[in-house]
C-alpha positions in Angstrom: 48.3 -4.0 -0.8 46.0 -7.0 1.1 42.3 -7.7 -1.0 40.8 -8.1 2.7 40.6 -6.0 5.2 39.6 -8.4 8.1 41.5 -10.7 10.3 41.1 -14.2 9.2 41.8 -16.8 12.0 42.1 -20.6 11.0 41.3 -23.1 13.8 40.7 -26.9 13.5 42.5 -30.3 14.7 46.4 -30.6 14.2 47.6 -31.6 11.0 44.3 -30.1 9.4 46.7 -27.5 7.2 46.0 -24.3 9.3 49.7 -23.5 8.9 50.3 -25.1 5.3 47.6 -24.0 3.9 47.3 -20.8 5.8 50.7 -19.3 4.5 49.1 -20.0 1.0 46.2 -18.9 1.5 48.0 -15.4 3.3 49.7 -15.0 -0.2 46.8 -15.4 -2.3 44.8 -12.7 0.2 47.9 -10.4 0.2 47.9 -10.9 3.8 50.3 -11.3 6.4 50.3 -14.4 7.9 51.6 -15.9 11.8 51.6 -18.8 13.4 50.1 -18.8 17.1 52.6 -21.2 18.1 55.6 -20.0 15.8 55.1 -16.5 17.5 55.0 -18.2 21.4 58.2 -20.0 20.4 59.6 -16.9 19.1 58.7 -14.4 21.8 59.5 -17.4 24.6 62.6 -19.2 22.6 61.2 -22.5 24.1 59.0 -25.3 22.4 55.9 -25.9 22.7 56.9 -29.3 24.1 58.9 -27.2 26.6 56.2 -25.2 27.7 54.3 -28.0 27.9 56.6 -30.2 29.8 57.6 -27.2 32.4 54.3 -25.3 32.5 51.6 -28.2 31.7 48.8 -27.7 29.5 47.5 -24.9 31.6 50.4 -23.1 31.3 50.8 -23.4 27.8 47.0 -22.4 27.1 47.6 -19.1 29.1 50.4 -17.9 27.0 48.8 -19.2 23.7 45.4 -16.7 25.0 47.9 -13.7 26.0 49.7 -14.4 22.0 46.3 -14.7 20.7 45.1 -11.3 22.0 48.4 -9.8 20.7 48.1 -11.0 17.0 44.5 -9.8 17.1 45.0 -6.5 17.8 46.9 -6.4 14.1 44.3 -5.6 11.4 44.0 -7.3 8.1 46.4 -10.4 8.9 45.6 -14.3 8.8 46.3 -16.4 12.0 47.0 -20.0 12.2 45.6 -21.2 16.0 46.8 -24.1 17.9 44.4 -26.9 17.9 43.2 -26.8 21.1 42.1 -22.6 21.1 38.7 -22.9 20.5 38.7 -24.6 24.0 38.8 -21.8 26.1 36.1 -19.5 25.8 38.2 -16.1 26.1 39.6 -16.8 22.5 36.1 -17.9 21.2 35.1 -14.7 21.5 38.3 -12.9 20.4 38.3 -14.5 17.3 34.8 -14.0 16.6 34.9 -10.0 17.6 38.2 -9.7 15.7 38.2 -11.4 12.5 36.3 -14.3 10.0 37.3 -17.5 11.2 37.5 -20.9 9.3 37.2 -23.8 10.4 39.5 -26.3 8.7 37.6 -29.6 9.0 39.5 -33.4 8.5 39.1 -36.7 9.0 40.7 -38.5 11.7 41.8 -41.2 9.2 43.6 -37.8 7.7 44.9 -36.8 11.1 46.7 -40.1 11.4 48.3 -40.4 7.9 49.3 -36.6 7.8 50.8 -37.3 11.6 51.8 -40.3 11.7 55.8 -39.2 12.0 54.9 -36.1 14.3 57.4 -36.1 17.3 56.4 -32.3 18.1 52.9 -32.2 18.7 52.7 -32.9 23.0 49.3 -34.0 23.2 50.1 -36.7 21.0 52.8 -38.4 22.5 51.2 -41.5 23.5 50.7 -45.0 22.4 47.5 -44.9 20.8 47.1 -42.3 18.3 43.8 -43.1 17.4 42.5 -42.9 20.3 43.8 -39.4 21.4 42.6 -38.2 18.4 39.1 -39.3 18.9 39.2 -38.3 22.4 40.1 -34.7 21.4 37.5 -34.3 18.2 34.5 -35.3 20.7 35.5 -32.3 23.0 37.0 -29.9 19.9 34.8 -30.4 17.1 31.5 -29.0 18.4 33.7 -25.6 19.8 35.3 -25.7 16.3 31.5 -25.6 14.5 30.0 -23.2 16.8 33.1 -20.9 16.4 33.5 -20.8 12.9 32.0 -18.7 10.1 33.0 -20.8 7.2 33.4 -24.6 7.7 36.2 -26.0 4.8 36.7 -29.8 4.9 40.6 -30.1 3.5 40.9 -32.1 0.7 44.1 -34.6 -0.7 44.7 -31.9 -3.4 48.0 -29.9 -3.2 48.6 -27.1 -1.0 48.2 -24.5 -3.6 45.0 -25.5 -5.1 43.0 -26.1 -1.5 44.0 -22.6 -0.6 42.4 -21.5 -3.9 39.4 -23.6 -3.1 39.0 -21.9 0.4 40.0 -18.8 -0.8 36.8 -19.0 -3.6 34.8 -20.3 -0.6 35.4 -17.0 1.8 34.7 -15.1 -0.9 31.6 -16.6 -1.7 30.1 -16.8 2.0 31.3 -13.5 2.8 30.3 -10.5 0.3 32.2 -8.0 3.0 35.1 -9.8 2.4 35.3 -9.3 -1.4 38.6 -8.7 -3.1 39.4 -4.6 -3.8 38.5 -3.8 -7.5 42.0 -3.5 -9.3 42.1 -0.8 -11.6 43.0 -0.6 -15.3 46.6 0.2 -14.5 47.6 -2.9 -12.6 
């Protein structure tokens, strides 16, 4: 049984831990976990890279918005979004109106370390990954901040420790998200 009745959205740049920490956090909170990109790949049968190649970023963003709308109709779920989801005003409105939004903040240095061998991210297929991450951060970081109900700086700790700290921060920041009181029989 879910400890939380409200949807939770994880936003932040690629490599911030939205999927890895999100899966662990969902277990801790008793929520079903959905990764927007993975659900899109499952539905279309095509990778995000292929969608970018065939339809361009605009085509991908349209599909991303449709998937976000679909997932947002669920209740009591944790949704890991793609890094660029905040670039669309409609997506920001959907997340704000349908749940509690958490920005997983990470430094560019940590992103580079985590993504150094990653070949699956279309926007990182460039010679100068650091420069691309800086460009993306300049545009997206203000949007992450404006959209989020909670900003959580990712750490170098384990996935479990990060999820546990984030869980505590959620309960501390939003009284309405307090877990159900367990009964004496549980």
